[in-house]
C-alpha positions in Angstrom: -4.5 -4.1 31.0 -1.9 -6.8 31.8 1.6 -5.9 31.0 3.1 -6.9 27.6 5.6 -9.8 27.8 9.1 -9.0 27.8 11.8 -11.0 25.8 15.2 -11.8 27.3 18.2 -9.5 26.2 19.2 -12.3 23.8 16.7 -12.4 21.1 14.6 -15.6 20.8 12.9 -16.3 17.5 9.0 -16.0 18.1 7.0 -19.0 18.1 6.2 -20.3 14.7 2.8 -20.0 13.4 1.3 -21.8 10.4 0.7 -20.1 7.0 -3.1 -20.9 7.7 -2.9 -18.5 10.7 -1.0 -15.8 8.9 -2.7 -12.9 10.6 -0.9 -11.7 13.8 -3.1 -11.7 16.9 -3.6 -8.7 19.1 -1.0 -8.6 21.9 -1.8 -7.0 25.2 0.1 -3.8 25.6 0.9 -2.7 29.2 0.3 0.9 30.5 3.3 3.2 29.8 4.9 4.4 32.9 7.4 6.8 31.3 8.0 8.9 28.1 11.5 7.5 27.4 12.1 6.3 23.9 12.5 2.2 23.8 16.1 0.8 23.8 17.6 -1.4 21.2 17.8 -5.0 21.9 21.3 -6.1 22.9 21.8 -8.9 20.3 24.8 -10.1 18.8 23.4 -10.1 15.3 20.5 -7.9 13.8 17.2 -9.4 13.7 17.3 -9.0 10.0 20.3 -11.4 10.0 18.7 -13.9 12.3 15.2 -13.9 10.7 15.4 -12.8 7.1 18.4 -13.9 5.3 19.3 -12.3 1.9 19.1 -15.8 0.3 15.5 -16.4 1.0 12.2 -14.7 1.1 10.7 -13.9 4.3 8.6 -16.5 6.1 5.2 -16.0 8.0 7.1 -16.9 11.3 9.6 -14.3 10.4 6.9 -11.7 9.6 5.2 -12.5 12.8 8.4 -12.1 14.8 8.8 -8.5 13.4 5.3 -7.9 14.4 6.0 -9.2 18.0 9.0 -7.0 18.4 7.3 -3.8 17.1 4.6 -4.3 19.7 7.4 -4.9 22.3 8.8 -1.5 21.1 5.4 0.1 21.5 4.9 -1.2 24.9 8.1 0.2 26.1 7.6 3.7 24.6 5.7 6.1 26.8 4.8 8.2 24.1 2.7 5.6 22.2 -1.0 5.8 23.3 -2.7 3.4 20.7 -1.8 0.9 18.1 -3.5 -0.9 15.3 -2.8 -3.3 12.3 -4.0 -2.2 9.0 -4.1 -3.5 5.4 -4.8 -7.0 4.4 -3.7 -8.7 7.8 -6.2 -6.7 9.8 -9.1 -8.6 8.8 -7.7 -12.0 8.1 -7.5 -11.4 4.2 -3.8 -11.6 4.1 -1.6 -14.6 2.8 1.8 -15.6 2.9 2.9 -12.7 0.7 1.3 -9.9 2.6 3.4 -7.1 3.9 3.2 -5.8 7.5 1.3 -2.6 8.2 1.2 -1.1 11.8 0.1 2.2 12.9 0.3 4.0 16.2 -1.1 6.9 18.0 1.3 9.4 19.7 0.7 11.4 22.8 0.0 14.9 21.6 2.9 16.3 23.7 5.5 14.1 21.8 6.9 15.6 18.4 5.9 13.0 15.7 9.1 13.4 13.9 11.2 12.7 17.0 9.2 9.5 17.5 9.6 8.6 13.9 13.3 9.0 14.1 13.6 6.9 17.2 11.7 4.1 15.9 13.5 4.2 12.5 16.8 3.8 14.4 15.4 0.6 15.9 14.0 -0.8 12.7 17.0 0.0 10.7 19.4 -1.3 13.3 17.7 -4.4 14.6 16.1 -5.5 11.2 18.8 -4.4 8.8 15.9 -2.5 7.0 16.3 0.1 4.3 14.0 3.3 4.6 12.4 3.4 1.2 10.1 6.6 1.3 7.7 8.8 3.4 4.2 9.5 2.8 2.1 12.3 4.7 -1.6 12.1 4.7 -3.6 14.4 6.7 -2.1 14.2 10.3 -0.3 10.9 9.7 3.2 10.1 8.6 3.9 6.9 7.0 7.4 5.4 6.7 8.1 2.4 4.3 10.9 -0.1 5.0 12.3 -2.9 3.1 13.6 -5.6 5.4 15.8 -8.7 4.2 13.8 -11.4 2.5 11.8 -8.8 0.5 9.5 -8.1 3.7 7.9 -4.6 3.3 7.1 -3.0 6.6 4.8 0.2 6.7 5.0 2.0 9.9 3.0 5.1 10.6 2.1 7.6 13.4 -0.7 9.9 14.1 -1.4 12.3 16.9 -3.3 10.4 19.6 -6.3 12.7 19.4 -6.6 12.1 15.6 -5.8 8.5 15.6 -8.5 6.3 14.0 -9.4 4.2 11.0 -9.2 5.7 7.4 -10.2 2.4 5.8 -12.2 -0.7 6.7 -8.9 -2.7 7.1 -8.0 -1.5 10.5 -8.1 -3.4 13.6 -7.3 -1.7 17.0 -4.8 -3.6 19.1 -4.8 -1.2 22.2 -5.7 2.3 23.3 -8.6 4.2 21.8 -9.4 5.3 18.2 -11.5 8.2 17.2 -13.9 8.3 14.3 -12.4 9.6 11.2 -13.8 9.8 7.6 -12.5 6.9 5.5 -10.6 7.8 2.3 -12.9 7.8 -0.5 -12.2 6.4 -4.1 -11.8 8.8 -6.9 -15.0 9.8 -8.5 -15.8 8.2 -12.0 -15.6 11.6 -13.7 -12.1 12.2 -12.4 -11.0 8.7 -13.5 -12.3 9.1 -17.0 -10.9 12.7 -17.2 -7.5 11.4 -16.4 -8.0 8.6 -19.0 -8.7 11.1 -21.7 -5.8 13.3 -20.8 -3.5 10.2 -21.0 -4.9 9.2 -24.5 -4.2 12.7 -25.8 -0.6 12.5 -24.5 -0.1 9.0 -25.8 -1.0 10.1 -29.3 1.1 13.2 -29.4 4.1 11.3 -27.9 3.8 8.9 -31.0 3.7 11.8 -33.3 6.7 13.3 -31.7 8.6 10.0 -31.8 8.7 9.8 -28.1 8.0 6.0 -28.1 9.0 5.2 -24.5 6.7 8.2 -23.3 4.1 6.9 -25.3 4.0 3.6 -23.9 3.9 5.0 -20.3 0.7 7.0 -21.3 -0.8 4.0 -23.0 -0.4 1.7 -20.0 -1.8 4.4 -17.6 -4.8 4.9 -19.8 -5.5 1.0 -19.8 -5.2 1.2 -15.9 -7.9 3.8 -15.9 -10.1 2.0 -18.2 -9.7 -1.1 -15.9 -10.3 1.1 -12.8 -13.6 2.3 -14.2 -14.6 -1.2 -14.9 -14.0 -2.1 -11.4 -16.0 0.8 -10.3 -19.0 -0.2 -12.4 -18.9 -3.7 -11.1 -18.5 -2.6 -7.5 -14.9 -4.0 -7.1 -12.0 -2.4 -5.2 -10.6 0.3 -7.4 -7.4 1.2 -5.5 -3.9 0.0 -6.6 -5.4 -2.5 -9.2 -6.8 -4.7 -6.3 -9.9 -5.5 -8.4 -8.4 -6.1 -11.8 -8.0 -9.8 -11.4 -11.6 -10.1 -10.2 -12.9 -8.6 -13.4 -14.7 -10.9 -15.9 -13.0 -12.0 -19.0 -15.4 -10.2 -21.0 -13.8 -7.0 -19.7 -10.2 -7.9 -19.6 -9.9 -10.0 -22.9 -10.6 -7.1 -25.1 -7.9 -4.9 -23.3 -5.1 -7.4 -24.0 -4.5 -5.8 -27.1 -3.7 -2.6 -25.3 -0.5 -4.3 -24.0 2.4 -2.7 -25.8 4.6 -5.6 -27.2 7.1 -3.2 -29.1 8.0 0.4 -29.6 7.1 0.2 -33.4 4.8 2.9 -34.3 2.2 0.7 -35.6 2.2 -1.4 -32.4 1.8 1.7 -30.4 -1.2 2.9 -32.5 -2.7 -0.5 -32.1 -2.4 -0.7 -28.4 -3.7 2.9 -27.9 -6.7 2.2 -30.1 -7.4 -0.9 -28.0 -7.1 1.0 -24.8 -9.5 3.7 -26.1 -12.0 1.1 -27.1 -11.8 -0.5 -23.6 -12.2 2.9 -21.9 -15.3 3.8 -23.9 -16.8 0.3 -23.1 -16.6 1.0 -19.2 -17.9 4.5 -18.9 -20.7 3.5 -16.8 -21.5 6.5 -14.5 -20.1 9.0 -16.9 -21.7 7.9 -20.2 -22.9 11.3 -20.9 -19.4 12.9 -20.6 -18.1 9.8 -22.7 -20.5 10.5 -25.5 -19.6 14.0 -25.7 -15.7 13.3 -26.0 -15.9 10.1 -27.9 -15.6 11.8 -31.4 -12.3 13.4 -30.3 -11.1 10.3 -28.9 -11.7 8.5 -32.2 -9.6 11.0 -33.9 -6.6 9.7 -32.0 -7.0 6.2 -33.7 -6.9 7.1 -37.2 -4.2 8.0 -39.5 -3.0 11.6 -39.5 
């Protein structure tokens, strides 16, 4: 493959790209000749200060510049053997508000935590980023950053022999990917079971006078009811992504499950509405729902 283009020592803002072309394109990444960690750019100001000021939200051009720089880091790091863009930008579904998700395969001889630490130093120093949290999933480590301008950047690493797509939203940029099983959505019975659990907890919290906690459980119950509706209608179920595509005949009856005050009467009203919404969207688990419905109804009456 042709070598990746290198920038001069003084950072130059990447070419502007229109919002209509908000998905970064694949860059050609050169073969790695060494195993050294990439060096920091020698800039007078951090890229965060230059591209993403605290007074404004990030732009598509700024996000693309972050993308370009991260691929430069990958090209300079001999431990990186593959890379991909994941999430909404991978398949052109992203928009002006999409965050940036990049994932890389690491040579098996390189310690994953060492690579993560080296890259974190670059991201924090050059972009003035804040490290928010980490998630470990199987062989992969995900690190979530917040950059100035409210740009979220998700960076992940996986051993090269296990690097591959776990979701359809995966576009390989360089290297090779191995077949991996995609993460499956939770089964309907599990979703319904959690919803029933949350309904019980909500009512008991109301009786205990723990109204803030009751609101938490009612809201969670409503989310599970909407998730079941998404599953029933073939919509995406993760992270509420399908909620706004649900028809009004599903969502309108659930408006009453929104807690508008911590008054006992309002909490009971919202709980009743959430339970009704749950039972209206049982779909695959209608037999289980029929069995527990009498118990759920007990949660909606005066005690």
